[in-house]
Each structure stands twice: as structure tokens, then as C-alpha cells.
Jmol script that loads the backbone (N, CA, C; Angstrom):
load data "model"
ATOM      1  N   MET A   1     -21.894 -28.028  29.708  1.00  0.00           N
ATOM      2  CA  MET A   1     -20.518 -27.590  29.645  1.00  0.00           C
ATOM      3  C   MET A   1     -19.673 -28.583  28.853  1.00  0.00           C
ATOM      4  N   PHE A   2     -19.826 -29.888  29.169  1.00  0.00           N
ATOM      5  CA  PHE A   2     -19.068 -30.893  28.432  1.00  0.00           C
ATOM      6  C   PHE A   2     -19.489 -30.928  26.966  1.00  0.00           C
ATOM      7  N   GLN A   3     -20.784 -30.700  26.730  1.00  0.00           N
ATOM      8  CA  GLN A   3     -21.261 -30.685  25.348  1.00  0.00           C
ATOM      9  C   GLN A   3     -20.619 -29.552  24.564  1.00  0.00           C
ATOM     10  N   MET A   4     -20.528 -28.386  25.170  1.00  0.00           N
ATOM     11  CA  MET A   4     -19.925 -27.238  24.482  1.00  0.00           C
ATOM     12  C   MET A   4     -18.454 -27.502  24.175  1.00  0.00           C
ATOM     13  N   ILE A   5     -17.751 -28.133  25.104  1.00  0.00           N
ATOM     14  CA  ILE A   5     -16.339 -28.459  24.881  1.00  0.00           C
ATOM     15  C   ILE A   5     -16.218 -29.447  23.728  1.00  0.00           C
ATOM     16  N   CYS A   6     -17.059 -30.472  23.726  1.00  0.00           N
ATOM     17  CA  CYS A   6     -17.022 -31.463  22.643  1.00  0.00           C
ATOM     18  C   CYS A   6     -17.369 -30.830  21.302  1.00  0.00           C
ATOM     19  N   LEU A   7     -18.350 -29.939  21.285  1.00  0.00           N
ATOM     20  CA  LEU A   7     -18.716 -29.266  20.036  1.00  0.00           C
ATOM     21  C   LEU A   7     -17.568 -28.411  19.516  1.00  0.00           C
ATOM     22  N   LYS A   8     -16.867 -27.723  20.399  1.00  0.00           N
ATOM     23  CA  LYS A   8     -15.732 -26.899  19.971  1.00  0.00           C
ATOM     24  C   LYS A   8     -14.589 -27.766  19.451  1.00  0.00           C
ATOM     25  N   ILE A   9     -14.343 -28.894  20.115  1.00  0.00           N
ATOM     26  CA  ILE A   9     -13.302 -29.816  19.646  1.00  0.00           C
ATOM     27  C   ILE A   9     -13.671 -30.373  18.274  1.00  0.00           C
ATOM     28  N   LEU A  10     -14.926 -30.755  18.089  1.00  0.00           N
ATOM     29  CA  LEU A  10     -15.367 -31.291  16.797  1.00  0.00           C
ATOM     30  C   LEU A  10     -15.254 -30.252  15.686  1.00  0.00           C
ATOM     31  N   ARG A  11     -15.651 -29.024  15.974  1.00  0.00           N
ATOM     32  CA  ARG A  11     -15.539 -27.972  14.955  1.00  0.00           C
ATOM     33  C   ARG A  11     -14.080 -27.671  14.628  1.00  0.00           C
ATOM     34  N   PHE A  12     -13.208 -27.701  15.643  1.00  0.00           N
ATOM     35  CA  PHE A  12     -11.777 -27.510  15.405  1.00  0.00           C
ATOM     36  C   PHE A  12     -11.251 -28.626  14.500  1.00  0.00           C
ATOM     37  N   TYR A  13     -11.633 -29.865  14.809  1.00  0.00           N
ATOM     38  CA  TYR A  13     -11.209 -31.005  14.000  1.00  0.00           C
ATOM     39  C   TYR A  13     -11.689 -30.851  12.556  1.00  0.00           C
ATOM     40  N   GLN A  14     -12.965 -30.496  12.371  1.00  0.00           N
ATOM     41  CA  GLN A  14     -13.505 -30.367  11.017  1.00  0.00           C
ATOM     42  C   GLN A  14     -12.833 -29.243  10.239  1.00  0.00           C
ATOM     43  N   LYS A  15     -12.496 -28.172  10.911  1.00  0.00           N
ATOM     44  CA  LYS A  15     -11.949 -27.012  10.213  1.00  0.00           C
ATOM     45  C   LYS A  15     -10.452 -27.126   9.938  1.00  0.00           C
ATOM     46  N   PHE A  16      -9.683 -27.674  10.886  1.00  0.00           N
ATOM     47  CA  PHE A  16      -8.233 -27.639  10.765  1.00  0.00           C
ATOM     48  C   PHE A  16      -7.572 -28.997  10.530  1.00  0.00           C
ATOM     49  N   LEU A  17      -8.082 -30.067  11.102  1.00  0.00           N
ATOM     50  CA  LEU A  17      -7.415 -31.366  10.988  1.00  0.00           C
ATOM     51  C   LEU A  17      -7.970 -32.231   9.859  1.00  0.00           C
ATOM     52  N   SER A  18      -9.277 -32.234   9.696  1.00  0.00           N
ATOM     53  CA  SER A  18      -9.900 -33.071   8.678  1.00  0.00           C
ATOM     54  C   SER A  18      -9.439 -32.754   7.252  1.00  0.00           C
ATOM     55  N   PRO A  19      -9.242 -31.477   6.879  1.00  0.00           N
ATOM     56  CA  PRO A  19      -8.770 -31.202   5.513  1.00  0.00           C
ATOM     57  C   PRO A  19      -7.363 -31.733   5.228  1.00  0.00           C
ATOM     58  N   LEU A  20      -6.593 -32.048   6.265  1.00  0.00           N
ATOM     59  CA  LEU A  20      -5.228 -32.533   6.077  1.00  0.00           C
ATOM     60  C   LEU A  20      -5.167 -34.017   5.749  1.00  0.00           C
ATOM     61  N   LYS A  21      -6.249 -34.749   5.966  1.00  0.00           N
ATOM     62  CA  LYS A  21      -6.244 -36.185   5.696  1.00  0.00           C
ATOM     63  C   LYS A  21      -7.249 -36.528   4.601  1.00  0.00           C
ATOM     64  N   PRO A  22      -7.041 -37.642   3.922  1.00  0.00           N
ATOM     65  CA  PRO A  22      -7.983 -38.010   2.847  1.00  0.00           C
ATOM     66  C   PRO A  22      -9.346 -38.402   3.423  1.00  0.00           C
ATOM     67  N   ALA A  23     -10.367 -38.224   2.622  1.00  0.00           N
ATOM     68  CA  ALA A  23     -11.723 -38.610   3.037  1.00  0.00           C
ATOM     69  C   ALA A  23     -11.809 -40.128   3.063  1.00  0.00           C
ATOM     70  N   ALA A  24     -11.935 -40.707   4.255  1.00  0.00           N
ATOM     71  CA  ALA A  24     -11.914 -42.154   4.377  1.00  0.00           C
ATOM     72  C   ALA A  24     -13.102 -42.710   5.155  1.00  0.00           C
ATOM     73  N   CYS A  25     -14.022 -41.868   5.545  1.00  0.00           N
ATOM     74  CA  CYS A  25     -15.166 -42.348   6.321  1.00  0.00           C
ATOM     75  C   CYS A  25     -16.052 -43.217   5.427  1.00  0.00           C
ATOM     76  N   ARG A  26     -16.474 -44.349   5.961  1.00  0.00           N
ATOM     77  CA  ARG A  26     -17.267 -45.302   5.196  1.00  0.00           C
ATOM     78  C   ARG A  26     -18.765 -44.999   5.258  1.00  0.00           C
ATOM     79  N   TYR A  27     -19.131 -44.012   6.033  1.00  0.00           N
ATOM     80  CA  TYR A  27     -20.542 -43.693   6.227  1.00  0.00           C
ATOM     81  C   TYR A  27     -20.850 -42.281   5.770  1.00  0.00           C
ATOM     82  N   TYR A  28     -22.132 -42.049   5.512  1.00  0.00           N
ATOM     83  CA  TYR A  28     -22.621 -40.692   5.297  1.00  0.00           C
ATOM     84  C   TYR A  28     -23.724 -40.456   6.308  1.00  0.00           C
ATOM     85  N   PRO A  29     -23.711 -39.399   7.038  1.00  0.00           N
ATOM     86  CA  PRO A  29     -22.725 -38.323   7.114  1.00  0.00           C
ATOM     87  C   PRO A  29     -21.431 -38.817   7.751  1.00  0.00           C
ATOM     88  N   SER A  30     -20.367 -38.054   7.571  1.00  0.00           N
ATOM     89  CA  SER A  30     -19.067 -38.458   8.106  1.00  0.00           C
ATOM     90  C   SER A  30     -19.154 -38.600   9.622  1.00  0.00           C
ATOM     91  N   CYS A  31     -18.185 -39.289  10.199  1.00  0.00           N
ATOM     92  CA  CYS A  31     -18.210 -39.541  11.643  1.00  0.00           C
ATOM     93  C   CYS A  31     -18.183 -38.243  12.445  1.00  0.00           C
ATOM     94  N   SER A  32     -17.420 -37.267  11.989  1.00  0.00           N
ATOM     95  CA  SER A  32     -17.363 -36.005  12.739  1.00  0.00           C
ATOM     96  C   SER A  32     -18.685 -35.242  12.624  1.00  0.00           C
ATOM     97  N   GLU A  33     -19.316 -35.286  11.467  1.00  0.00           N
ATOM     98  CA  GLU A  33     -20.616 -34.619  11.305  1.00  0.00           C
ATOM     99  C   GLU A  33     -21.690 -35.341  12.123  1.00  0.00           C
ATOM    100  N   TYR A  34     -21.635 -36.665  12.135  1.00  0.00           N
ATOM    101  CA  TYR A  34     -22.546 -37.472  12.947  1.00  0.00           C
ATOM    102  C   TYR A  34     -22.400 -37.102  14.420  1.00  0.00           C
ATOM    103  N   ALA A  35     -21.159 -36.997  14.886  1.00  0.00           N
ATOM    104  CA  ALA A  35     -20.903 -36.636  16.281  1.00  0.00           C
ATOM    105  C   ALA A  35     -21.419 -35.235  16.580  1.00  0.00           C
ATOM    106  N   LEU A  36     -21.220 -34.320  15.660  1.00  0.00           N
ATOM    107  CA  LEU A  36     -21.692 -32.948  15.843  1.00  0.00           C
ATOM    108  C   LEU A  36     -23.213 -32.922  16.009  1.00  0.00           C
ATOM    109  N   TRP A  37     -23.920 -33.649  15.169  1.00  0.00           N
ATOM    110  CA  TRP A  37     -25.387 -33.706  15.263  1.00  0.00           C
ATOM    111  C   TRP A  37     -25.817 -34.337  16.586  1.00  0.00           C
ATOM    112  N   GLN A  38     -25.110 -35.421  16.983  1.00  0.00           N
ATOM    113  CA  GLN A  38     -25.472 -36.089  18.235  1.00  0.00           C
ATOM    114  C   GLN A  38     -25.316 -35.151  19.425  1.00  0.00           C
ATOM    115  N   PHE A  39     -24.204 -34.429  19.484  1.00  0.00           N
ATOM    116  CA  PHE A  39     -23.974 -33.532  20.616  1.00  0.00           C
ATOM    117  C   PHE A  39     -24.903 -32.324  20.584  1.00  0.00           C
ATOM    118  N   GLN A  40     -25.419 -31.971  19.419  1.00  0.00           N
ATOM    119  CA  GLN A  40     -26.379 -30.875  19.343  1.00  0.00           C
ATOM    120  C   GLN A  40     -27.772 -31.311  19.786  1.00  0.00           C
ATOM    121  N   LYS A  41     -28.126 -32.571  19.573  1.00  0.00           N
ATOM    122  CA  LYS A  41     -29.506 -33.012  19.790  1.00  0.00           C
ATOM    123  C   LYS A  41     -29.711 -33.931  20.994  1.00  0.00           C
ATOM    124  N   LYS A  42     -28.653 -34.513  21.556  1.00  0.00           N
ATOM    125  CA  LYS A  42     -28.795 -35.447  22.675  1.00  0.00           C
ATOM    126  C   LYS A  42     -28.001 -34.949  23.875  1.00  0.00           C
ATOM    127  N   ASN A  43     -28.222 -35.595  25.021  1.00  0.00           N
ATOM    128  CA  ASN A  43     -27.412 -35.232  26.177  1.00  0.00           C
ATOM    129  C   ASN A  43     -26.000 -35.799  26.004  1.00  0.00           C
ATOM    130  N   PHE A  44     -25.087 -35.369  26.849  1.00  0.00           N
ATOM    131  CA  PHE A  44     -23.666 -35.673  26.671  1.00  0.00           C
ATOM    132  C   PHE A  44     -23.388 -37.171  26.616  1.00  0.00           C
ATOM    133  N   PHE A  45     -23.918 -37.936  27.564  1.00  0.00           N
ATOM    134  CA  PHE A  45     -23.583 -39.355  27.650  1.00  0.00           C
ATOM    135  C   PHE A  45     -24.144 -40.153  26.473  1.00  0.00           C
ATOM    136  N   LEU A  46     -25.382 -39.902  26.099  1.00  0.00           N
ATOM    137  CA  LEU A  46     -25.947 -40.600  24.938  1.00  0.00           C
ATOM    138  C   LEU A  46     -25.197 -40.238  23.662  1.00  0.00           C
ATOM    139  N   ALA A  47     -24.864 -38.966  23.514  1.00  0.00           N
ATOM    140  CA  ALA A  47     -24.124 -38.528  22.329  1.00  0.00           C
ATOM    141  C   ALA A  47     -22.734 -39.149  22.303  1.00  0.00           C
ATOM    142  N   PHE A  48     -22.076 -39.205  23.447  1.00  0.00           N
ATOM    143  CA  PHE A  48     -20.729 -39.775  23.514  1.00  0.00           C
ATOM    144  C   PHE A  48     -20.736 -41.247  23.120  1.00  0.00           C
ATOM    145  N   PHE A  49     -21.657 -42.025  23.690  1.00  0.00           N
ATOM    146  CA  PHE A  49     -21.686 -43.452  23.381  1.00  0.00           C
ATOM    147  C   PHE A  49     -22.144 -43.721  21.951  1.00  0.00           C
ATOM    148  N   SER A  50     -23.082 -42.956  21.444  1.00  0.00           N
ATOM    149  CA  SER A  50     -23.492 -43.117  20.043  1.00  0.00           C
ATOM    150  C   SER A  50     -22.325 -42.837  19.105  1.00  0.00           C
ATOM    151  N   THR A  51     -21.587 -41.780  19.392  1.00  0.00           N
ATOM    152  CA  THR A  51     -20.431 -41.422  18.571  1.00  0.00           C
ATOM    153  C   THR A  51     -19.332 -42.465  18.696  1.00  0.00           C
ATOM    154  N   PHE A  52     -19.092 -42.939  19.910  1.00  0.00           N
ATOM    155  CA  PHE A  52     -18.057 -43.946  20.153  1.00  0.00           C
ATOM    156  C   PHE A  52     -18.326 -45.209  19.337  1.00  0.00           C
ATOM    157  N   PHE A  53     -19.569 -45.700  19.376  1.00  0.00           N
ATOM    158  CA  PHE A  53     -19.896 -46.915  18.625  1.00  0.00           C
ATOM    159  C   PHE A  53     -19.906 -46.669  17.121  1.00  0.00           C
ATOM    160  N   ARG A  54     -20.234 -45.476  16.705  1.00  0.00           N
ATOM    161  CA  ARG A  54     -20.174 -45.148  15.274  1.00  0.00           C
ATOM    162  C   ARG A  54     -18.731 -45.187  14.776  1.00  0.00           C
ATOM    163  N   VAL A  55     -17.809 -44.608  15.550  1.00  0.00           N
ATOM    164  CA  VAL A  55     -16.396 -44.609  15.156  1.00  0.00           C
ATOM    165  C   VAL A  55     -15.855 -46.036  15.139  1.00  0.00           C
ATOM    166  N   LEU A  56     -16.295 -46.882  16.061  1.00  0.00           N
ATOM    167  CA  LEU A  56     -15.869 -48.283  16.050  1.00  0.00           C
ATOM    168  C   LEU A  56     -16.362 -49.016  14.803  1.00  0.00           C
ATOM    169  N   ARG A  57     -17.549 -48.662  14.303  1.00  0.00           N
ATOM    170  CA  ARG A  57     -18.089 -49.298  13.096  1.00  0.00           C
ATOM    171  C   ARG A  57     -17.422 -48.797  11.822  1.00  0.00           C
ATOM    172  N   CYS A  58     -16.736 -47.687  11.882  1.00  0.00           N
ATOM    173  CA  CYS A  58     -16.143 -47.086  10.681  1.00  0.00           C
ATOM    174  C   CYS A  58     -14.785 -47.728  10.405  1.00  0.00           C
ATOM    175  N   ASN A  59     -14.804 -48.940   9.891  1.00  0.00           N
ATOM    176  CA  ASN A  59     -13.578 -49.661   9.558  1.00  0.00           C
ATOM    177  C   ASN A  59     -13.860 -50.568   8.361  1.00  0.00           C
ATOM    178  N   PRO A  60     -12.824 -51.164   7.776  1.00  0.00           N
ATOM    179  CA  PRO A  60     -13.025 -51.972   6.562  1.00  0.00           C
ATOM    180  C   PRO A  60     -13.888 -53.220   6.746  1.00  0.00           C
ATOM    181  N   PHE A  61     -14.137 -53.656   7.978  1.00  0.00           N
ATOM    182  CA  PHE A  61     -14.934 -54.858   8.203  1.00  0.00           C
ATOM    183  C   PHE A  61     -16.438 -54.594   8.134  1.00  0.00           C
ATOM    184  N   PHE A  62     -16.840 -53.334   8.112  1.00  0.00           N
ATOM    185  CA  PHE A  62     -18.248 -52.969   7.995  1.00  0.00           C
ATOM    186  C   PHE A  62     -18.494 -52.385   6.615  1.00  0.00           C
ATOM    187  N   LYS A  63     -19.698 -52.592   6.111  1.00  0.00           N
ATOM    188  CA  LYS A  63     -20.019 -52.176   4.750  1.00  0.00           C
ATOM    189  C   LYS A  63     -20.067 -50.659   4.590  1.00  0.00           C
ATOM    190  N   GLY A  64     -20.541 -49.951   5.602  1.00  0.00           N
ATOM    191  CA  GLY A  64     -20.693 -48.500   5.489  1.00  0.00           C
ATOM    192  C   GLY A  64     -22.041 -48.160   4.889  1.00  0.00           C
ATOM    193  N   GLY A  65     -22.149 -46.958   4.363  1.00  0.00           N
ATOM    194  CA  GLY A  65     -23.398 -46.517   3.743  1.00  0.00           C
ATOM    195  C   GLY A  65     -24.004 -45.346   4.480  1.00  0.00           C
ATOM    196  N   PHE A  66     -25.329 -45.257   4.432  1.00  0.00           N
ATOM    197  CA  PHE A  66     -26.036 -44.169   5.104  1.00  0.00           C
ATOM    198  C   PHE A  66     -26.310 -44.572   6.548  1.00  0.00           C
ATOM    199  N   ASP A  67     -25.925 -43.728   7.471  1.00  0.00           N
ATOM    200  CA  ASP A  67     -26.160 -43.985   8.891  1.00  0.00           C
ATOM    201  C   ASP A  67     -26.499 -42.661   9.559  1.00  0.00           C
ATOM    202  N   TYR A  68     -27.753 -42.258   9.432  1.00  0.00           N
ATOM    203  CA  TYR A  68     -28.173 -40.990  10.023  1.00  0.00           C
ATOM    204  C   TYR A  68     -28.374 -41.164  11.520  1.00  0.00           C
ATOM    205  N   PRO A  69     -28.132 -40.115  12.290  1.00  0.00           N
ATOM    206  CA  PRO A  69     -28.369 -40.206  13.734  1.00  0.00           C
ATOM    207  C   PRO A  69     -29.849 -40.408  14.031  1.00  0.00           C
ATOM    208  N   ARG A  70     -30.135 -41.164  15.078  1.00  0.00           N
ATOM    209  CA  ARG A  70     -31.510 -41.336  15.530  1.00  0.00           C
ATOM    210  C   ARG A  70     -31.688 -40.509  16.795  1.00  0.00           C
ATOM    211  N   VAL A  71     -32.716 -39.723  16.838  1.00  0.00           N
ATOM    212  CA  VAL A  71     -32.990 -38.887  18.006  1.00  0.00           C
ATOM    213  C   VAL A  71     -34.438 -39.082  18.427  1.00  0.00           C
ATOM    214  N   SER A  72     -34.701 -38.833  19.690  1.00  0.00           N
ATOM    215  CA  SER A  72     -36.070 -38.873  20.203  1.00  0.00           C
ATOM    216  C   SER A  72     -36.568 -37.446  20.326  1.00  0.00           C
ATOM    217  N   LYS A  73     -37.808 -37.247  19.960  1.00  0.00           N
ATOM    218  CA  LYS A  73     -38.353 -35.896  20.006  1.00  0.00           C
ATOM    219  C   LYS A  73     -39.853 -35.978  20.219  1.00  0.00           C
ATOM    220  N   ASN A  74     -40.349 -35.135  21.098  1.00  0.00           N
ATOM    221  CA  ASN A  74     -41.793 -34.995  21.294  1.00  0.00           C
ATOM    222  C   ASN A  74     -42.258 -33.792  20.491  1.00  0.00           C
ATOM    223  N   PHE A  75     -43.229 -33.999  19.635  1.00  0.00           N
ATOM    224  CA  PHE A  75     -43.770 -32.911  18.840  1.00  0.00           C
ATOM    225  C   PHE A  75     -45.057 -32.413  19.481  1.00  0.00           C
ATOM    226  N   TYR A  76     -45.140 -31.116  19.637  1.00  0.00           N
ATOM    227  CA  TYR A  76     -46.320 -30.493  20.198  1.00  0.00           C
ATOM    228  C   TYR A  76     -46.907 -29.548  19.166  1.00  0.00           C
ATOM    229  N   PRO A  77     -48.227 -29.520  19.036  1.00  0.00           N
ATOM    230  CA  PRO A  77     -48.825 -28.569  18.088  1.00  0.00           C
ATOM    231  C   PRO A  77     -48.660 -27.142  18.609  1.00  0.00           C
ATOM    232  N   ILE A  78     -48.194 -26.265  17.749  1.00  0.00           N
ATOM    233  CA  ILE A  78     -48.047 -24.863  18.129  1.00  0.00           C
ATOM    234  C   ILE A  78     -48.687 -23.999  17.053  1.00  0.00           C
ATOM    235  N   ASN A  79     -49.115 -22.852  17.438  1.00  0.00           N
ATOM    236  CA  ASN A  79     -49.740 -21.923  16.506  1.00  0.00           C
ATOM    237  C   ASN A  79     -48.949 -20.628  16.468  1.00  0.00           C
ATOM    238  N   LEU A  80     -47.702 -20.729  16.141  1.00  0.00           N
ATOM    239  CA  LEU A  80     -46.846 -19.557  16.070  1.00  0.00           C
ATOM    240  C   LEU A  80     -46.346 -19.380  14.649  1.00  0.00           C
ATOM    241  N   CYS A  81     -46.228 -18.160  14.226  1.00  0.00           N
ATOM    242  CA  CYS A  81     -45.656 -17.850  12.922  1.00  0.00           C
ATOM    243  C   CYS A  81     -44.333 -17.138  13.146  1.00  0.00           C
ATOM    244  N   PHE A  82     -43.327 -17.569  12.457  1.00  0.00           N
ATOM    245  CA  PHE A  82     -42.017 -16.948  12.575  1.00  0.00           C
ATOM    246  C   PHE A  82     -41.659 -16.285  11.260  1.00  0.00           C
ATOM    247  N   LYS A  83     -41.071 -15.137  11.346  1.00  0.00           N
ATOM    248  CA  LYS A  83     -40.625 -14.456  10.140  1.00  0.00           C
ATOM    249  C   LYS A  83     -39.305 -15.076   9.690  1.00  0.00           C
ATOM    250  N   PRO A  84     -39.133 -15.315   8.409  1.00  0.00           N
ATOM    251  CA  PRO A  84     -37.864 -15.866   7.939  1.00  0.00           C
ATOM    252  C   PRO A  84     -36.747 -14.837   8.075  1.00  0.00           C
ATOM    253  N   ILE A  85     -35.550 -15.341   8.215  1.00  0.00           N
ATOM    254  CA  ILE A  85     -34.385 -14.463   8.304  1.00  0.00           C
ATOM    255  C   ILE A  85     -33.921 -14.175   6.885  1.00  0.00           C
ATOM    256  N   PHE A  86     -34.122 -12.957   6.415  1.00  0.00           N
ATOM    257  CA  PHE A  86     -33.818 -12.624   5.030  1.00  0.00           C
ATOM    258  C   PHE A  86     -32.340 -12.353   4.800  1.00  0.00           C
ATOM    259  N   LEU A  87     -31.605 -12.015   5.836  1.00  0.00           N
ATOM    260  CA  LEU A  87     -30.200 -11.672   5.656  1.00  0.00           C
ATOM    261  C   LEU A  87     -29.281 -12.891   5.686  1.00  0.00           C
ATOM    262  N   ALA A  88     -29.789 -14.034   6.078  1.00  0.00           N
ATOM    263  CA  ALA A  88     -28.954 -15.230   6.141  1.00  0.00           C
ATOM    264  C   ALA A  88     -28.586 -15.690   4.732  1.00  0.00           C
ATOM    265  N   LYS A  89     -27.332 -16.108   4.568  1.00  0.00           N
ATOM    266  CA  LYS A  89     -26.887 -16.592   3.260  1.00  0.00           C
ATOM    267  C   LYS A  89     -27.349 -18.020   3.012  1.00  0.00           C
ATOM    268  N   LYS A  90     -27.501 -18.796   4.099  1.00  0.00           N
ATOM    269  CA  LYS A  90     -27.946 -20.176   3.968  1.00  0.00           C
ATOM    270  C   LYS A  90     -29.077 -20.428   4.955  1.00  0.00           C
ATOM    271  N   GLN A  91     -29.970 -21.299   4.572  1.00  0.00           N
ATOM    272  CA  GLN A  91     -31.076 -21.684   5.436  1.00  0.00           C
ATOM    273  C   GLN A  91     -30.840 -23.122   5.878  1.00  0.00           C
ATOM    274  N   LEU A  92     -30.955 -23.375   7.166  1.00  0.00           N
ATOM    275  CA  LEU A  92     -30.721 -24.694   7.725  1.00  0.00           C
ATOM    276  C   LEU A  92     -32.056 -25.328   8.085  1.00  0.00           C
ATOM    277  N   CYS A  93     -32.206 -26.591   7.742  1.00  0.00           N
ATOM    278  CA  CYS A  93     -33.450 -27.296   8.016  1.00  0.00           C
ATOM    279  C   CYS A  93     -33.111 -28.702   8.508  1.00  0.00           C
ATOM    280  N   PHE A  94     -33.725 -29.121   9.614  1.00  0.00           N
ATOM    281  CA  PHE A  94     -33.580 -30.489  10.089  1.00  0.00           C
ATOM    282  C   PHE A  94     -34.860 -31.245   9.751  1.00  0.00           C
ATOM    283  N   LEU A  95     -34.714 -32.397   9.131  1.00  0.00           N
ATOM    284  CA  LEU A  95     -35.862 -33.260   8.854  1.00  0.00           C
ATOM    285  C   LEU A  95     -35.855 -34.400   9.859  1.00  0.00           C
ATOM    286  N   TYR A  96     -37.012 -34.701  10.402  1.00  0.00           N
ATOM    287  CA  TYR A  96     -37.161 -35.823  11.314  1.00  0.00           C
ATOM    288  C   TYR A  96     -37.954 -36.906  10.585  1.00  0.00           C
ATOM    289  N   ILE A  97     -37.279 -37.986  10.195  1.00  0.00           N
ATOM    290  CA  ILE A  97     -37.908 -39.097   9.490  1.00  0.00           C
ATOM    291  C   ILE A  97     -38.286 -40.157  10.528  1.00  0.00           C
ATOM    292  N   PRO A  98     -39.559 -40.553  10.635  1.00  0.00           N
ATOM    293  CA  PRO A  98     -39.965 -41.518  11.666  1.00  0.00           C
ATOM    294  C   PRO A  98     -39.198 -42.831  11.557  1.00  0.00           C
ATOM    295  N   TYR A  99     -38.755 -43.331  12.708  1.00  0.00           N
ATOM    296  CA  TYR A  99     -38.030 -44.598  12.787  1.00  0.00           C
ATOM    297  C   TYR A  99     -38.821 -45.595  13.631  1.00  0.00           C
ATOM    298  N   LYS A 100     -39.043 -45.287  14.892  1.00  0.00           N
ATOM    299  CA  LYS A 100     -39.862 -46.093  15.791  1.00  0.00           C
ATOM    300  C   LYS A 100     -40.676 -45.135  16.647  1.00  0.00           C
ATOM    301  N   ASN A 101     -41.329 -45.646  17.649  1.00  0.00           N
ATOM    302  CA  ASN A 101     -42.164 -44.821  18.516  1.00  0.00           C
ATOM    303  C   ASN A 101     -41.346 -43.690  19.149  1.00  0.00           C
ATOM    304  N   LYS A 102     -41.633 -42.448  18.769  1.00  0.00           N
ATOM    305  CA  LYS A 102     -40.952 -41.239  19.245  1.00  0.00           C
ATOM    306  C   LYS A 102     -39.451 -41.260  18.972  1.00  0.00           C
ATOM    307  N   SER A 103     -39.026 -41.990  17.977  1.00  0.00           N
ATOM    308  CA  SER A 103     -37.626 -42.029  17.570  1.00  0.00           C
ATOM    309  C   SER A 103     -37.568 -41.699  16.085  1.00  0.00           C
ATOM    310  N   PHE A 104     -36.616 -40.859  15.701  1.00  0.00           N
ATOM    311  CA  PHE A 104     -36.557 -40.345  14.344  1.00  0.00           C
ATOM    312  C   PHE A 104     -35.137 -40.370  13.819  1.00  0.00           C
ATOM    313  N   TYR A 105     -34.992 -40.518  12.499  1.00  0.00           N
ATOM    314  CA  TYR A 105     -33.722 -40.254  11.841  1.00  0.00           C
ATOM    315  C   TYR A 105     -33.605 -38.751  11.685  1.00  0.00           C
ATOM    316  N   LEU A 106     -32.428 -38.230  11.911  1.00  0.00           N
ATOM    317  CA  LEU A 106     -32.198 -36.795  11.795  1.00  0.00           C
ATOM    318  C   LEU A 106     -31.419 -36.528  10.517  1.00  0.00           C
ATOM    319  N   ILE A 107     -31.976 -35.707   9.622  1.00  0.00           N
ATOM    320  CA  ILE A 107     -31.325 -35.361   8.360  1.00  0.00           C
ATOM    321  C   ILE A 107     -31.227 -33.845   8.286  1.00  0.00           C
ATOM    322  N   LYS A 108     -30.022 -33.355   8.018  1.00  0.00           N
ATOM    323  CA  LYS A 108     -29.792 -31.916   7.947  1.00  0.00           C
ATOM    324  C   LYS A 108     -29.704 -31.494   6.489  1.00  0.00           C
ATOM    325  N   ILE A 109     -30.422 -30.419   6.135  1.00  0.00           N
ATOM    326  CA  ILE A 109     -30.413 -29.889   4.772  1.00  0.00           C
ATOM    327  C   ILE A 109     -30.044 -28.414   4.853  1.00  0.00           C
ATOM    328  N   ILE A 110     -29.112 -28.007   4.006  1.00  0.00           N
ATOM    329  CA  ILE A 110     -28.712 -26.605   3.944  1.00  0.00           C
ATOM    330  C   ILE A 110     -29.081 -26.081   2.568  1.00  0.00           C
ATOM    331  N   PHE A 111     -29.904 -25.044   2.532  1.00  0.00           N
ATOM    332  CA  PHE A 111     -30.316 -24.415   1.288  1.00  0.00           C
ATOM    333  C   PHE A 111     -29.542 -23.126   1.114  1.00  0.00           C
ATOM    334  N   LYS A 112     -29.122 -22.844  -0.100  1.00  0.00           N
ATOM    335  CA  LYS A 112     -28.546 -21.532  -0.388  1.00  0.00           C
ATOM    336  C   LYS A 112     -29.684 -20.595  -0.727  1.00  0.00           C
ATOM    337  N   ARG A 113     -29.632 -19.424  -0.180  1.00  0.00           N
ATOM    338  CA  ARG A 113     -30.669 -18.429  -0.465  1.00  0.00           C
ATOM    339  C   ARG A 113     -30.377 -17.773  -1.803  1.00  0.00           C
ATOM    340  N   THR A 114     -31.419 -17.522  -2.554  1.00  0.00           N
ATOM    341  CA  THR A 114     -31.271 -16.821  -3.827  1.00  0.00           C
ATOM    342  C   THR A 114     -31.833 -15.424  -3.674  1.00  0.00           C
ATOM    343  N   ASN A 115     -31.189 -14.468  -4.288  1.00  0.00           N
ATOM    344  CA  ASN A 115     -31.686 -13.088  -4.254  1.00  0.00           C
ATOM    345  C   ASN A 115     -32.845 -12.952  -5.225  1.00  0.00           C
ATOM    346  N   GLN A 116     -33.937 -12.445  -4.731  1.00  0.00           N
ATOM    347  CA  GLN A 116     -35.117 -12.320  -5.586  1.00  0.00           C
ATOM    348  C   GLN A 116     -35.451 -10.876  -5.795  1.00  0.00           C
TER     349      GLN A 116
END
end "model"
wireframe off; spacefill off
backbone 0.3
color backbone group
């Protein structure tokens, strides 16, 4: 429940408040996008504290740069085939780049679909 509230607040901020101010985030992805990913992939408390410390680091005293969220994930072998969604305008893909034991960097990629 708290996660859904935070996600709605973040989406409201990204859609209505963020366009009103200049782009000043020192990191990629932006702090609001980082928070959105954290709340989508982690439990509320871990996401809150990760986001809180990220926002504290986003100031002129830190260098900035690339700071992808780190998430833990257990991968299980599955033998399922899924049909692609042909009507979607964009395809979303999350990449899990290994960081440490069962810990990964999370990278989001959005592809535009082409009509074939």
C-alpha cells in the first residue's frame, strides 16, 4: 500500500512538477527515476532508504555520474515461452548486470516498436 502511494507520488512529480524546473540532477538515471525503479523492485523500507541516501548524494559536493539501482534477485531456470505483445508501442526490458553475489545493477531499456 505504501509502495503504491509512493509510486503515484513519484509519477505525479515526474509528470507535473519536474517539467517546471531545470534538469539539475547530477546522476543518471535521475533521482526520481531511480526512486521509481527502487519502489518497483524492492520492499518499501529498502526503497525508501536507498532513495533517501541517493537524494542526499545529489548535491554539488559529489561528482555525480552513473548510479544505477542495485537489486537482489534469484534467477530460476524456466521453460516457458511467452508470445510478444504486438500491439504495444514500446517494449520495456530490464537488464540485470551482475554486481556481487545475488546483487545486480538494474538498467531499464525502452525500445520503440517498428511496423514490419
